[in-house]
All heavy atoms as TSV, in Angstrom:
chain	resi	resn	atom	element	x	y	z
A	1	MET	N	N	97.850	87.677	102.629
A	1	MET	CA	C	99.147	87.517	103.267
A	1	MET	C	C	98.938	86.767	104.588
A	1	MET	O	O	98.090	87.176	105.380
A	1	MET	CB	C	99.768	88.897	103.508
A	1	MET	CG	C	101.028	88.851	104.345
A	1	MET	SD	S	101.834	90.450	104.528
A	1	MET	CE	C	102.799	90.441	103.046
A	2	PRO	N	N	99.699	85.711	104.836
A	2	PRO	CA	C	99.563	84.986	106.090
A	2	PRO	C	C	99.802	85.897	107.296
A	2	PRO	O	O	100.718	86.715	107.289
A	2	PRO	CB	C	100.640	83.909	106.009
A	2	PRO	CG	C	100.919	83.751	104.551
A	2	PRO	CD	C	100.686	85.113	103.951
A	3	GLY	N	N	98.973	85.769	108.285
A	3	GLY	CA	C	99.123	86.560	109.497
A	3	GLY	C	C	98.511	87.936	109.432
A	3	GLY	O	O	98.602	88.687	110.388
A	4	ALA	N	N	97.891	88.298	108.322
A	4	ALA	CA	C	97.257	89.614	108.211
A	4	ALA	C	C	95.981	89.638	109.047
A	4	ALA	O	O	95.286	88.631	109.168
A	4	ALA	CB	C	96.941	89.926	106.758
A	5	ALA	N	N	95.687	90.811	109.630
A	5	ALA	CA	C	94.492	90.939	110.460
A	5	ALA	C	C	93.924	92.342	110.325
A	5	ALA	O	O	94.675	93.330	110.310
A	5	ALA	CB	C	94.835	90.670	111.925
A	6	ALA	N	N	92.610	92.416	110.218
A	6	ALA	CA	C	91.948	93.719	110.174
A	6	ALA	C	C	92.085	94.399	111.529
A	6	ALA	O	O	91.920	93.767	112.572
A	6	ALA	CB	C	90.477	93.538	109.823
A	7	LEU	N	N	92.406	95.679	111.510
A	7	LEU	CA	C	92.510	96.462	112.739
A	7	LEU	C	C	91.279	97.324	112.963
A	7	LEU	O	O	91.089	97.855	114.043
A	7	LEU	CB	C	93.762	97.339	112.709
A	7	LEU	CG	C	95.083	96.586	112.649
A	7	LEU	CD1	C	96.239	97.566	112.524
A	7	LEU	CD2	C	95.248	95.700	113.875
A	8	GLY	N	N	90.480	97.473	111.924
A	8	GLY	CA	C	89.259	98.246	112.077
A	8	GLY	C	C	89.114	99.317	111.027
A	8	GLY	O	O	89.984	99.529	110.189
A	9	ALA	N	N	87.981	99.980	111.097
A	9	ALA	CA	C	87.653	101.054	110.167
A	9	ALA	C	C	86.923	102.135	110.930
A	9	ALA	O	O	86.304	101.871	111.962
A	9	ALA	CB	C	86.793	100.515	109.034
A	10	GLU	N	N	87.009	103.353	110.419
A	10	GLU	CA	C	86.292	104.449	111.051
A	10	GLU	C	C	85.750	105.389	109.989
A	10	GLU	O	O	86.373	105.598	108.949
A	10	GLU	CB	C	87.193	105.212	112.029
A	10	GLU	CG	C	88.400	105.848	111.378
A	10	GLU	CD	C	89.312	106.530	112.379
A	10	GLU	OE1	O	88.985	107.643	112.825
A	10	GLU	OE2	O	90.347	105.934	112.703
A	11	VAL	N	N	84.586	105.921	110.261
A	11	VAL	CA	C	83.986	106.913	109.392
A	11	VAL	C	C	84.706	108.223	109.650
A	11	VAL	O	O	84.843	108.657	110.791
A	11	VAL	CB	C	82.474	107.053	109.698
A	11	VAL	CG1	C	81.865	108.201	108.900
A	11	VAL	CG2	C	81.764	105.738	109.419
A	12	ILE	N	N	85.203	108.868	108.579
A	12	ILE	CA	C	85.888	110.147	108.738
A	12	ILE	C	C	85.138	111.293	108.062
A	12	ILE	O	O	85.577	112.435	108.102
A	12	ILE	CB	C	87.348	110.080	108.240
A	12	ILE	CG1	C	87.415	109.709	106.766
A	12	ILE	CG2	C	88.149	109.106	109.094
A	12	ILE	CD1	C	88.799	109.866	106.153
A	13	GLY	N	N	84.021	110.968	107.462
A	13	GLY	CA	C	83.185	111.966	106.802
A	13	GLY	C	C	81.891	111.321	106.383
A	13	GLY	O	O	81.732	110.101	106.481
A	14	GLU	N	N	80.966	112.123	105.908
A	14	GLU	CA	C	79.657	111.606	105.527
A	14	GLU	C	C	79.757	110.480	104.504
A	14	GLU	O	O	78.990	109.516	104.540
A	14	GLU	CB	C	78.793	112.736	104.963
A	14	GLU	CG	C	77.375	112.312	104.659
A	14	GLU	CD	C	76.509	113.465	104.190
A	14	GLU	OE1	O	76.702	114.594	104.668
A	14	GLU	OE2	O	75.648	113.211	103.334
A	15	LYS	N	N	80.733	110.579	103.595
A	15	LYS	CA	C	80.917	109.557	102.558
A	15	LYS	C	C	82.373	109.110	102.501
A	15	LYS	O	O	82.896	108.802	101.428
A	15	LYS	CB	C	80.476	110.110	101.200
A	15	LYS	CG	C	79.003	110.444	101.150
A	15	LYS	CD	C	78.599	110.985	99.803
A	15	LYS	CE	C	77.119	111.325	99.795
A	15	LYS	NZ	N	76.688	111.835	98.497
A	16	ALA	N	N	83.028	109.074	103.660
A	16	ALA	CA	C	84.454	108.736	103.692
A	16	ALA	C	C	84.764	107.764	104.833
A	16	ALA	O	O	84.167	107.828	105.894
A	16	ALA	CB	C	85.279	110.008	103.859
A	17	VAL	N	N	85.733	106.881	104.568
A	17	VAL	CA	C	86.114	105.878	105.562
A	17	VAL	C	C	87.615	105.637	105.512
A	17	VAL	O	O	88.253	105.799	104.466
A	17	VAL	CB	C	85.338	104.548	105.316
A	17	VAL	CG1	C	85.720	103.907	103.998
A	17	VAL	CG2	C	85.507	103.589	106.467
A	18	LEU	N	N	88.177	105.271	106.656
A	18	LEU	CA	C	89.577	104.901	106.796
A	18	LEU	C	C	89.606	103.495	107.390
A	18	LEU	O	O	88.928	103.238	108.378
A	18	LEU	CB	C	90.290	105.892	107.722
A	18	LEU	CG	C	91.762	105.651	108.005
A	18	LEU	CD1	C	92.476	106.972	108.191
A	18	LEU	CD2	C	91.967	104.769	109.207
A	19	ALA	N	N	90.368	102.589	106.783
A	19	ALA	CA	C	90.474	101.211	107.280
A	19	ALA	C	C	91.943	100.832	107.390
A	19	ALA	O	O	92.773	101.275	106.580
A	19	ALA	CB	C	89.742	100.257	106.347
A	20	ARG	N	N	92.251	100.002	108.401
A	20	ARG	CA	C	93.641	99.578	108.629
A	20	ARG	C	C	93.718	98.066	108.810
A	20	ARG	O	O	92.836	97.446	109.391
A	20	ARG	CB	C	94.204	100.240	109.889
A	20	ARG	CG	C	94.475	101.712	109.733
A	20	ARG	CD	C	95.279	102.215	110.948
A	20	ARG	NE	N	95.656	103.591	110.767
A	20	ARG	CZ	C	95.018	104.628	111.285
A	20	ARG	NH1	N	93.947	104.438	112.041
A	20	ARG	NH2	N	95.438	105.846	111.065
A	21	TRP	N	N	94.849	97.519	108.354
A	21	TRP	CA	C	95.166	96.100	108.531
A	21	TRP	C	C	96.607	95.991	109.002
A	21	TRP	O	O	97.473	96.737	108.560
A	21	TRP	CB	C	95.055	95.341	107.206
A	21	TRP	CG	C	93.689	95.262	106.632
A	21	TRP	CD1	C	92.791	94.244	106.775
A	21	TRP	CD2	C	93.049	96.240	105.815
A	21	TRP	NE1	N	91.637	94.539	106.096
A	21	TRP	CE2	C	91.759	95.762	105.498
A	21	TRP	CE3	C	93.421	97.493	105.322
A	21	TRP	CZ2	C	90.870	96.468	104.723
A	21	TRP	CZ3	C	92.529	98.206	104.550
A	21	TRP	CH2	C	91.269	97.684	104.248
A	22	ARG	N	N	96.877	95.041	109.899
A	22	ARG	CA	C	98.254	94.688	110.258
A	22	ARG	C	C	98.624	93.509	109.361
A	22	ARG	O	O	97.956	92.470	109.363
A	22	ARG	CB	C	98.382	94.280	111.718
A	22	ARG	CG	C	99.835	93.968	112.104
A	22	ARG	CD	C	99.992	93.582	113.553
A	22	ARG	NE	N	99.415	94.544	114.467
A	22	ARG	CZ	C	99.989	95.687	114.852
A	22	ARG	NH1	N	101.160	96.019	114.366
A	22	ARG	NH2	N	99.396	96.478	115.707
A	23	LEU	N	N	99.688	93.666	108.580
A	23	LEU	CA	C	100.118	92.623	107.667
A	23	LEU	C	C	101.013	91.611	108.380
A	23	LEU	O	O	101.415	91.834	109.523
A	23	LEU	CB	C	100.845	93.254	106.480
A	23	LEU	CG	C	100.017	94.288	105.700
A	23	LEU	CD1	C	100.816	94.835	104.525
A	23	LEU	CD2	C	98.691	93.708	105.234
A	24	GLY	N	N	101.300	90.504	107.722
A	24	GLY	CA	C	102.070	89.426	108.326
A	24	GLY	C	C	103.428	89.841	108.841
A	24	GLY	O	O	103.938	89.265	109.794
A	25	ASP	N	N	104.037	90.868	108.229
A	25	ASP	CA	C	105.342	91.337	108.693
A	25	ASP	C	C	105.227	92.413	109.767
A	25	ASP	O	O	106.222	92.974	110.207
A	25	ASP	CB	C	106.175	91.863	107.524
A	25	ASP	CG	C	105.575	93.109	106.871
A	25	ASP	OD1	O	104.484	93.563	107.284
A	25	ASP	OD2	O	106.215	93.637	105.933
A	26	GLY	N	N	103.991	92.715	110.187
A	26	GLY	CA	C	103.760	93.693	111.237
A	26	GLY	C	C	103.496	95.104	110.736
A	26	GLY	O	O	103.070	95.968	111.487
A	27	SER	N	N	103.761	95.358	109.449
A	27	SER	CA	C	103.516	96.703	108.919
A	27	SER	C	C	102.011	96.971	108.868
A	27	SER	O	O	101.193	96.051	108.923
A	27	SER	CB	C	104.148	96.864	107.537
A	27	SER	OG	O	103.610	95.936	106.630
A	28	ILE	N	N	101.667	98.246	108.784
A	28	ILE	CA	C	100.269	98.665	108.807
A	28	ILE	C	C	99.869	99.184	107.433
A	28	ILE	O	O	100.479	100.135	106.910
A	28	ILE	CB	C	100.030	99.773	109.864
A	28	ILE	CG1	C	100.508	99.339	111.234
A	28	ILE	CG2	C	98.565	100.208	109.869
A	28	ILE	CD1	C	99.767	98.157	111.830
A	29	LEU	N	N	98.862	98.564	106.829
A	29	LEU	CA	C	98.280	99.011	105.573
A	29	LEU	C	C	97.065	99.860	105.905
A	29	LEU	O	O	96.186	99.429	106.662
A	29	LEU	CB	C	97.851	97.820	104.712
A	29	LEU	CG	C	97.052	98.154	103.459
A	29	LEU	CD1	C	97.904	98.950	102.457
A	29	LEU	CD2	C	96.519	96.886	102.816
A	30	THR	N	N	97.031	101.072	105.370
A	30	THR	CA	C	95.896	101.970	105.573
A	30	THR	C	C	95.316	102.333	104.211
A	30	THR	O	O	96.059	102.715	103.301
A	30	THR	CB	C	96.332	103.264	106.286
A	30	THR	OG1	O	96.920	102.930	107.531
A	30	THR	CG2	C	95.156	104.200	106.514
A	31	ILE	N	N	94.012	102.203	104.081
A	31	ILE	CA	C	93.315	102.649	102.872
A	31	ILE	C	C	92.247	103.634	103.318
A	31	ILE	O	O	91.463	103.346	104.226
A	31	ILE	CB	C	92.690	101.481	102.094
A	31	ILE	CG1	C	93.805	100.526	101.634
A	31	ILE	CG2	C	91.880	102.001	100.910
A	31	ILE	CD1	C	93.323	99.308	100.907
A	32	VAL	N	N	92.266	104.789	102.689
A	32	VAL	CA	C	91.302	105.834	103.015
A	32	VAL	C	C	90.647	106.282	101.709
A	32	VAL	O	O	91.314	106.446	100.694
A	32	VAL	CB	C	91.973	106.998	103.783
A	32	VAL	CG1	C	93.080	107.629	102.999
A	32	VAL	CG2	C	90.978	108.024	104.217
A	33	THR	N	N	89.315	106.399	101.751
A	33	THR	CA	C	88.597	106.807	100.549
A	33	THR	C	C	87.493	107.802	100.887
A	33	THR	O	O	86.873	107.702	101.938
A	33	THR	CB	C	88.034	105.581	99.790
A	33	THR	OG1	O	87.551	105.983	98.523
A	33	THR	CG2	C	86.942	104.886	100.556
A	34	ASN	N	N	87.313	108.750	100.015
A	34	ASN	CA	C	86.268	109.752	100.162
A	34	ASN	C	C	85.430	109.725	98.888
A	34	ASN	O	O	85.899	110.152	97.826
A	34	ASN	CB	C	86.878	111.138	100.384
A	34	ASN	CG	C	85.832	112.218	100.547
A	34	ASN	OD1	O	84.638	111.957	100.548
A	34	ASN	ND2	N	86.278	113.448	100.683
A	35	LEU	N	N	84.238	109.202	98.975
A	35	LEU	CA	C	83.353	109.111	97.818
A	35	LEU	C	C	82.519	110.366	97.614
A	35	LEU	O	O	81.839	110.502	96.604
A	35	LEU	CB	C	82.434	107.886	97.955
A	35	LEU	CG	C	83.174	106.551	98.100
A	35	LEU	CD1	C	82.173	105.424	98.315
A	35	LEU	CD2	C	84.063	106.279	96.914
A	36	GLY	N	N	82.584	111.277	98.570
A	36	GLY	CA	C	81.838	112.528	98.462
A	36	GLY	C	C	82.600	113.562	97.644
A	36	GLY	O	O	83.748	113.367	97.257
A	37	ALA	N	N	81.949	114.701	97.415
A	37	ALA	CA	C	82.550	115.773	96.632
A	37	ALA	C	C	83.414	116.710	97.467
A	37	ALA	O	O	84.341	117.332	96.944
A	37	ALA	CB	C	81.454	116.573	95.943
A	38	ASP	N	N	83.148	116.796	98.770
A	38	ASP	CA	C	83.849	117.747	99.630
A	38	ASP	C	C	85.020	117.093	100.360
A	38	ASP	O	O	84.937	115.929	100.762
A	38	ASP	CB	C	82.884	118.322	100.661
A	38	ASP	CG	C	81.745	119.083	100.010
A	38	ASP	OD1	O	81.994	119.768	98.993
A	38	ASP	OD2	O	80.613	118.983	100.510
A	39	PRO	N	N	86.116	117.842	100.583
A	39	PRO	CA	C	87.249	117.317	101.351
A	39	PRO	C	C	86.837	116.993	102.790
A	39	PRO	O	O	85.904	117.591	103.322
A	39	PRO	CB	C	88.261	118.476	101.349
A	39	PRO	CG	C	87.807	119.422	100.309
A	39	PRO	CD	C	86.337	119.223	100.143
A	40	VAL	N	N	87.551	116.024	103.388
A	40	VAL	CA	C	87.317	115.668	104.788
A	40	VAL	C	C	88.657	115.643	105.522
A	40	VAL	O	O	89.700	115.344	104.929
A	40	VAL	CB	C	86.621	114.287	104.927
A	40	VAL	CG1	C	85.229	114.316	104.324
A	40	VAL	CG2	C	87.448	113.188	104.296
A	41	PRO	N	N	88.664	115.967	106.829
A	41	PRO	CA	C	89.909	115.887	107.602
A	41	PRO	C	C	90.429	114.451	107.617
A	41	PRO	O	O	89.654	113.506	107.751
A	41	PRO	CB	C	89.484	116.317	108.999
A	41	PRO	CG	C	88.200	117.041	108.831
A	41	PRO	CD	C	87.540	116.435	107.634
A	42	CYS	N	N	91.743	114.298	107.458
A	42	CYS	CA	C	92.338	112.964	107.464
A	42	CYS	C	C	93.793	113.064	107.909
A	42	CYS	O	O	94.570	113.805	107.318
A	42	CYS	CB	C	92.253	112.349	106.074
A	42	CYS	SG	S	92.912	110.681	106.015
A	43	LYS	N	N	94.141	112.298	108.937
A	43	LYS	CA	C	95.507	112.319	109.471
A	43	LYS	C	C	96.231	111.005	109.243
A	43	LYS	O	O	97.111	110.647	110.010
A	43	LYS	CB	C	95.474	112.666	110.957
A	43	LYS	CG	C	94.941	114.057	111.209
A	43	LYS	CD	C	95.002	114.415	112.667
A	43	LYS	CE	C	94.463	115.818	112.847
A	43	LYS	NZ	N	94.571	116.295	114.202
A	44	ALA	N	N	95.869	110.285	108.198
A	44	ALA	CA	C	96.548	109.026	107.887
A	44	ALA	C	C	97.995	109.301	107.512
A	44	ALA	O	O	98.305	110.301	106.867
A	44	ALA	CB	C	95.828	108.312	106.750
A	45	THR	N	N	98.896	108.406	107.937
A	45	THR	CA	C	100.314	108.568	107.637
A	45	THR	C	C	100.894	107.274	107.113
A	45	THR	O	O	100.340	106.191	107.321
A	45	THR	CB	C	101.102	108.995	108.893
A	45	THR	OG1	O	100.961	107.980	109.887
A	45	THR	CG2	C	100.618	110.327	109.431
A	46	GLY	N	N	102.011	107.378	106.449
A	46	GLY	CA	C	102.717	106.231	105.920
A	46	GLY	C	C	103.275	106.555	104.552
A	46	GLY	O	O	103.115	107.661	104.029
A	47	GLU	N	N	103.949	105.574	103.974
A	47	GLU	CA	C	104.492	105.715	102.624
A	47	GLU	C	C	103.362	105.472	101.632
A	47	GLU	O	O	102.640	104.474	101.726
A	47	GLU	CB	C	105.606	104.696	102.412
A	47	GLU	CG	C	106.214	104.736	101.040
A	47	GLU	CD	C	107.254	103.658	100.846
A	47	GLU	OE1	O	107.740	103.084	101.834
A	47	GLU	OE2	O	107.572	103.381	99.678
A	48	THR	N	N	103.202	106.356	100.692
A	48	THR	CA	C	102.115	106.249	99.724
A	48	THR	C	C	102.364	105.094	98.759
A	48	THR	O	O	103.407	105.036	98.097
A	48	THR	CB	C	101.949	107.555	98.933
A	48	THR	OG1	O	101.694	108.615	99.861
A	48	THR	CG2	C	100.803	107.469	97.950
A	49	LEU	N	N	101.396	104.184	98.682
A	49	LEU	CA	C	101.425	103.101	97.708
A	49	LEU	C	C	100.612	103.475	96.480
A	49	LEU	O	O	100.928	103.097	95.363
A	49	LEU	CB	C	100.836	101.824	98.312
A	49	LEU	CG	C	101.572	101.217	99.487
A	49	LEU	CD1	C	100.774	100.061	100.058
A	49	LEU	CD2	C	102.955	100.760	99.073
A	50	PHE	N	N	99.514	104.199	96.715
A	50	PHE	CA	C	98.609	104.596	95.635
A	50	PHE	C	C	97.858	105.844	96.055
A	50	PHE	O	O	97.470	105.977	97.221
A	50	PHE	CB	C	97.575	103.475	95.364
A	50	PHE	CG	C	96.473	103.908	94.434
A	50	PHE	CD1	C	96.648	103.853	93.067
A	50	PHE	CD2	C	95.275	104.397	94.931
A	50	PHE	CE1	C	95.636	104.274	92.209
A	50	PHE	CE2	C	94.256	104.813	94.091
A	50	PHE	CZ	C	94.442	104.752	92.724
A	51	GLU	N	N	97.663	106.739	95.102
A	51	GLU	CA	C	96.764	107.876	95.303
A	51	GLU	C	C	96.254	108.281	93.929
A	51	GLU	O	O	97.016	108.304	92.964
A	51	GLU	CB	C	97.447	109.044	96.014
A	51	GLU	CG	C	98.654	109.606	95.307
A	51	GLU	CD	C	99.374	110.684	96.107
A	51	GLU	OE1	O	98.897	111.087	97.170
A	51	GLU	OE2	O	100.445	111.114	95.639
A	52	ASN	N	N	94.967	108.539	93.837
A	52	ASN	CA	C	94.427	108.908	92.533
A	52	ASN	C	C	94.462	110.417	92.315
A	52	ASN	O	O	94.052	110.888	91.258
A	52	ASN	CB	C	93.021	108.350	92.320
A	52	ASN	CG	C	91.980	108.975	93.215
A	52	ASN	OD1	O	92.287	109.407	94.322
A	52	ASN	ND2	N	90.741	109.023	92.752
A	53	GLN	N	N	94.971	111.167	93.296
A	53	GLN	CA	C	95.215	112.606	93.158
A	53	GLN	C	C	96.561	112.897	93.808
A	53	GLN	O	O	96.727	112.645	95.001
A	53	GLN	CB	C	94.117	113.423	93.839
A	53	GLN	CG	C	92.754	113.278	93.193
A	53	GLN	CD	C	91.728	114.174	93.861
A	53	GLN	OE1	O	92.042	115.269	94.309
A	53	GLN	NE2	N	90.484	113.700	93.920
A	54	ALA	N	N	97.500	113.408	93.040
A	54	ALA	CA	C	98.849	113.657	93.555
A	54	ALA	C	C	98.814	114.571	94.774
A	54	ALA	O	O	98.108	115.569	94.795
A	54	ALA	CB	C	99.714	114.277	92.468
A	55	GLY	N	N	99.567	114.191	95.815
A	55	GLY	CA	C	99.662	115.004	97.026
A	55	GLY	C	C	98.374	115.082	97.806
A	55	GLY	O	O	98.148	116.021	98.572
A	56	ALA	N	N	97.532	114.071	97.678
A	56	ALA	CA	C	96.177	114.099	98.243
A	56	ALA	C	C	96.126	114.419	99.734
A	56	ALA	O	O	95.236	115.121	100.185
A	56	ALA	CB	C	95.465	112.777	97.967
A	57	LEU	N	N	97.055	113.917	100.521
A	57	LEU	CA	C	97.003	114.124	101.970
A	57	LEU	C	C	97.919	115.240	102.451
A	57	LEU	O	O	98.074	115.446	103.653
A	57	LEU	CB	C	97.349	112.822	102.703
A	57	LEU	CG	C	96.360	111.680	102.515
A	57	LEU	CD1	C	96.872	110.421	103.196
A	57	LEU	CD2	C	94.997	112.051	103.032
A	58	GLY	N	N	98.490	115.987	101.544
A	58	GLY	CA	C	99.452	117.026	101.892
A	58	GLY	C	C	98.925	118.126	102.795
A	58	GLY	O	O	99.689	118.772	103.500
A	59	THR	N	N	97.632	118.335	102.820
A	59	THR	CA	C	97.053	119.411	103.632
A	59	THR	C	C	96.344	118.893	104.877
A	59	THR	O	O	95.728	119.669	105.600
A	59	THR	CB	C	96.038	120.214	102.797
A	59	THR	OG1	O	94.950	119.346	102.445
A	59	THR	CG2	C	96.661	120.783	101.540
A	60	GLY	N	N	96.405	117.569	105.102
A	60	GLY	CA	C	95.686	116.998	106.242
A	60	GLY	C	C	94.206	116.821	105.958
A	60	GLY	O	O	93.419	116.519	106.849
A	61	ARG	N	N	93.833	116.992	104.706
A	61	ARG	CA	C	92.450	116.791	104.282
A	61	ARG	C	C	92.460	115.902	103.043
A	61	ARG	O	O	93.310	116.054	102.178
A	61	ARG	CB	C	91.776	118.127	103.971
A	61	ARG	CG	C	91.658	119.009	105.204
A	61	ARG	CD	C	91.050	120.370	104.914
A	61	ARG	NE	N	89.663	120.300	104.473
A	61	ARG	CZ	C	88.605	120.107	105.260
A	61	ARG	NH1	N	88.790	119.920	106.552
A	61	ARG	NH2	N	87.392	120.081	104.776
A	62	LEU	N	N	91.518	114.975	102.984
A	62	LEU	CA	C	91.393	114.097	101.827
A	62	LEU	C	C	90.404	114.725	100.858
A	62	LEU	O	O	89.250	114.955	101.217
A	62	LEU	CB	C	90.901	112.716	102.271
A	62	LEU	CG	C	90.804	111.653	101.182
A	62	LEU	CD1	C	92.194	111.305	100.647
A	62	LEU	CD2	C	90.112	110.412	101.713
A	63	PRO	N	N	90.844	115.034	99.636
A	63	PRO	CA	C	89.945	115.661	98.674
A	63	PRO	C	C	88.742	114.767	98.345
A	63	PRO	O	O	88.772	113.552	98.562
A	63	PRO	CB	C	90.810	115.828	97.425
A	63	PRO	CG	C	92.219	115.768	97.909
A	63	PRO	CD	C	92.180	114.846	99.099
A	64	GLY	N	N	87.726	115.372	97.783
A	64	GLY	CA	C	86.560	114.619	97.339
A	64	GLY	C	C	86.929	113.660	96.215
A	64	GLY	O	O	87.868	113.909	95.452
A	65	ARG	N	N	86.221	112.533	96.181
A	65	ARG	CA	C	86.408	111.513	95.157
A	65	ARG	C	C	87.870	111.079	95.045
A	65	ARG	O	O	88.457	111.041	93.972
A	65	ARG	CB	C	85.870	112.002	93.821
A	65	ARG	CG	C	84.375	112.253	93.893
A	65	ARG	CD	C	83.787	112.671	92.566
A	65	ARG	NE	N	82.346	112.821	92.693
A	65	ARG	CZ	C	81.739	113.955	93.076
A	65	ARG	NH1	N	82.445	115.010	93.372
A	65	ARG	NH2	N	80.414	114.005	93.163
A	66	CYS	N	N	88.426	110.757	96.191
A	66	CYS	CA	C	89.845	110.425	96.271
A	66	CYS	C	C	90.054	109.172	97.117
A	66	CYS	O	O	89.360	108.965	98.111
A	66	CYS	CB	C	90.604	111.598	96.895
A	66	CYS	SG	S	92.384	111.346	96.969
A	67	THR	N	N	91.026	108.352	96.701
A	67	THR	CA	C	91.417	107.164	97.462
A	67	THR	C	C	92.927	107.136	97.581
A	67	THR	O	O	93.638	107.428	96.622
A	67	THR	CB	C	90.930	105.876	96.769
A	67	THR	OG1	O	89.498	105.897	96.733
A	67	THR	CG2	C	91.403	104.628	97.489
A	68	VAL	N	N	93.407	106.782	98.772
A	68	VAL	CA	C	94.838	106.701	99.039
A	68	VAL	C	C	95.122	105.408	99.800
A	68	VAL	O	O	94.373	105.055	100.719
A	68	VAL	CB	C	95.321	107.914	99.870
A	68	VAL	CG1	C	96.805	107.799	100.180
A	68	VAL	CG2	C	95.028	109.226	99.147
A	69	ALA	N	N	96.193	104.713	99.419
A	69	ALA	CA	C	96.666	103.537	100.149
A	69	ALA	C	C	98.064	103.842	100.664
A	69	ALA	O	O	98.915	104.354	99.923
A	69	ALA	CB	C	96.685	102.309	99.246
A	70	LEU	N	N	98.295	103.536	101.945
A	70	LEU	CA	C	99.569	103.833	102.604
A	70	LEU	C	C	100.084	102.590	103.318
A	70	LEU	O	O	99.293	101.761	103.786
A	70	LEU	CB	C	99.371	104.930	103.652
A	70	LEU	CG	C	98.722	106.222	103.178
A	70	LEU	CD1	C	98.108	106.969	104.338
A	70	LEU	CD2	C	99.742	107.086	102.474
A	71	ILE	N	N	101.395	102.489	103.433
A	71	ILE	CA	C	101.995	101.410	104.206
A	71	ILE	C	C	102.923	102.053	105.240
A	71	ILE	O	O	103.648	102.997	104.924
A	71	ILE	CB	C	102.770	100.404	103.311
A	71	ILE	CG1	C	103.155	99.161	104.079
A	71	ILE	CG2	C	103.968	101.035	102.654
A	71	ILE	CD1	C	102.075	98.165	104.231
A	72	GLY	N	N	102.836	101.587	106.455
A	72	GLY	CA	C	103.662	102.140	107.523
A	72	GLY	C	C	104.358	101.048	108.288
A	72	GLY	O	O	103.983	99.877	108.216
A	73	PRO	N	N	105.374	101.419	109.042
A	73	PRO	CA	C	106.112	100.445	109.841
A	73	PRO	C	C	105.227	99.880	110.956
A	73	PRO	O	O	104.199	100.469	111.289
A	73	PRO	CB	C	107.268	101.256	110.415
A	73	PRO	CG	C	106.778	102.662	110.433
A	73	PRO	CD	C	105.836	102.780	109.262
A	74	PRO	N	N	105.636	98.762	111.518
A	74	PRO	CA	C	104.881	98.207	112.643
A	74	PRO	C	C	104.723	99.230	113.757
A	74	PRO	O	O	105.641	100.005	114.032
A	74	PRO	CB	C	105.752	97.036	113.105
A	74	PRO	CG	C	106.568	96.669	111.903
A	74	PRO	CD	C	106.799	97.961	111.186
A	75	ARG	N	N	103.541	99.246	114.374
A	75	ARG	CA	C	103.277	100.155	115.485
A	75	ARG	C	C	102.691	99.355	116.634
A	75	ARG	O	O	101.802	98.546	116.431
A	75	ARG	CB	C	102.274	101.239	115.066
A	75	ARG	CG	C	102.857	102.237	114.111
A	75	ARG	CD	C	101.884	103.271	113.631
A	75	ARG	NE	N	101.038	103.825	114.690
A	75	ARG	CZ	C	99.998	104.588	114.453
A	75	ARG	NH1	N	99.659	104.897	113.241
A	75	ARG	NH2	N	99.276	105.053	115.451
A	76	GLN	N	N	103.190	99.608	117.810
A	76	GLN	CA	C	102.706	98.911	118.993
A	76	GLN	C	C	101.356	99.425	119.451
A	76	GLN	O	O	100.607	98.713	120.098
A	76	GLN	CB	C	103.724	99.040	120.126
A	76	GLN	CG	C	105.057	98.443	119.789
A	76	GLN	CD	C	104.970	96.962	119.437
A	76	GLN	OE1	O	104.277	96.216	120.103
A	76	GLN	NE2	N	105.648	96.562	118.375
A	77	ASP	N	N	101.029	100.679	119.090
A	77	ASP	CA	C	99.785	101.293	119.600
A	77	ASP	C	C	98.581	101.066	118.702
A	77	ASP	O	O	97.508	101.553	118.982
A	77	ASP	CB	C	99.999	102.786	119.807
A	77	ASP	CG	C	100.305	103.530	118.528
A	77	ASP	OD1	O	100.936	102.949	117.623
A	77	ASP	OD2	O	99.937	104.716	118.427
A	78	VAL	N	N	98.735	100.331	117.611
A	78	VAL	CA	C	97.619	100.101	116.689
A	78	VAL	C	C	97.224	98.638	116.744
A	78	VAL	O	O	97.989	97.773	116.359
A	78	VAL	CB	C	98.002	100.489	115.230
A	78	VAL	CG1	C	96.871	100.164	114.282
A	78	VAL	CG2	C	98.347	101.964	115.162
A	79	GLY	N	N	96.040	98.387	117.232
A	79	GLY	CA	C	95.498	97.049	117.252
A	79	GLY	C	C	96.198	96.073	118.159
A	79	GLY	O	O	96.050	94.874	118.028
A	80	ALA	N	N	96.942	96.551	119.089
A	80	ALA	CA	C	97.666	95.656	119.992
A	80	ALA	C	C	96.753	95.082	121.042
A	80	ALA	O	O	95.744	95.593	121.380
A	80	ALA	CB	C	98.808	96.435	120.654
């Protein structure tokens, strides 16, 4: 997408990562994945685009072997 830019990534667990991009329209795409077996704390927010386990982020923890993609509105405090 024209104007898209990586905002960064962070390790959220031994085998888990959260990455964000600002898209051309200013919205924020977040992809979070946990390749380990154990749940990890995760406070990602947005409208769910994809999740391989229903309600994966409902408890504030990302289950093991789970990936979620979220889209959120433009935010001034992310990557500005």
